[in-house]
C-alpha positions as CSV (number, residue, x, y, z in Angstrom):
1,M,-6.1,-19.6,-8.3
2,V,-3.6,-17.4,-9.8
3,K,-1.1,-15.2,-7.7
4,K,0.8,-12.5,-9.0
5,E,3.2,-10.2,-7.1
6,F,5.5,-7.4,-8.4
7,T,7.0,-4.2,-7.4
8,K,7.0,-0.9,-9.3
9,V,9.5,2.0,-8.6
10,I,7.7,5.3,-8.2
11,S,10.3,7.9,-7.7
12,Q,13.1,8.9,-9.8
13,S,15.6,8.3,-6.8
14,G,14.6,4.7,-6.4
15,D,13.8,5.3,-2.9
16,D,9.9,4.7,-3.1
17,R,8.2,1.7,-4.5
18,L,4.6,0.2,-4.8
19,R,4.4,-3.5,-3.9
20,L,1.3,-5.1,-5.5
21,K,0.0,-8.9,-4.6
22,I,-3.2,-9.8,-6.5
23,E,-4.9,-12.9,-6.3
24,T,-7.7,-14.0,-9.0
25,E,-10.1,-16.9,-9.4
26,K,-11.5,-17.4,-12.9
27,G,-10.5,-14.0,-13.8
28,K,-12.0,-12.2,-10.6
29,V,-9.9,-10.3,-8.2
30,V,-10.5,-12.1,-4.9
31,D,-7.4,-10.7,-2.9
32,I,-5.4,-7.7,-2.7
33,V,-2.5,-6.0,-1.3
34,V,-1.1,-2.6,-2.2
35,Q,1.6,-1.3,-0.2
36,Y,3.8,1.9,-0.5
37,E,7.3,1.5,1.0
38,A,9.7,4.2,1.3
39,K,13.8,3.7,2.1
40,F,15.2,5.7,4.8
41,D,18.6,5.2,6.0
42,E,19.0,2.2,3.6
43,E,16.2,0.5,5.2
44,W,12.5,-0.2,3.8
45,H,9.5,1.1,5.6
46,P,6.1,0.1,5.2
47,I,4.1,3.5,5.0
48,V,0.4,2.9,3.7
49,R,-1.1,-0.5,2.8
50,Y,-4.5,-1.5,1.4
51,D,-5.6,-5.0,1.9
52,C,-8.7,-7.3,2.9
53,S,-7.2,-9.2,5.7
54,H,-9.1,-9.4,9.0
55,G,-12.3,-10.1,6.9
56,F,-12.7,-6.6,5.1
57,L,-11.1,-4.0,2.8
58,H,-9.2,-1.2,4.6
59,R,-6.3,0.9,4.4
60,D,-3.4,0.8,7.0
61,V,-1.5,3.8,7.8
62,M,1.7,2.8,9.5
63,W,4.0,5.0,11.9
64,P,7.7,4.4,13.2
65,G,7.4,2.1,15.9
66,G,4.8,-0.2,14.5
67,K,1.8,1.9,15.4
68,K,-0.9,1.3,12.7
69,E,-4.2,3.5,12.0
70,K,-6.7,1.4,10.1
71,Y,-9.5,2.9,8.1
72,P,-12.3,0.8,6.5
73,L,-13.0,1.4,2.9
74,D,-16.4,0.9,1.2
75,I,-15.6,0.1,-2.2
76,P,-18.0,-2.4,-4.0
77,D,-15.5,-4.7,-5.6
78,L,-11.7,-5.7,-5.3
79,K,-11.0,-4.9,-9.0
80,T,-12.2,-1.4,-8.3
81,A,-10.4,-1.3,-4.9
82,L,-7.0,-2.4,-6.7
83,L,-7.2,0.7,-9.2
84,Y,-8.3,3.0,-6.3
85,A,-5.3,2.0,-4.1
86,E,-2.7,2.3,-6.8
87,Q,-4.0,5.5,-8.0
88,D,-4.0,7.0,-4.3
89,I,-0.7,5.7,-3.8
90,K,0.7,7.3,-7.2
91,D,-0.9,10.7,-6.4
92,R,-0.1,11.0,-2.6
93,W,2.9,9.2,-2.1
94,K,5.2,12.3,-1.3
95,W,2.7,13.2,1.2
96,Y,2.8,10.1,2.9
97,R,6.5,9.9,2.7
98,D,6.7,13.3,4.4
99,R,4.2,12.6,7.2
100,Y,6.2,9.5,8.0
101,R,9.4,11.2,8.2
102,R,8.3,13.9,10.2
103,R,7.3,11.1,12.5
104,L,10.5,9.3,12.4
105,R,12.5,12.2,13.3
106,K,10.4,12.7,16.6
């Protein structure tokens, strides 16, 4: 089993990053975690996470204070899910960030 972990900065400010964990076996993706994190007041906050913990592929949307909303995903394989998750976050990170920040201020 091969495990890879890496981080990609996705904003010019450096306050937004994508963390990826990919596990493969014989070239096949068997586990993933794709997480978008944003920095507010010098502290990193997880905002959105795609993973297959709990036995199924899903997206977690996090809120300040620890609340999570879980959305099951019907994607046929983890390689496709990995591409989908990364693209979703790259396309929508500003929206996810603004939504979280509005709740952070309440």
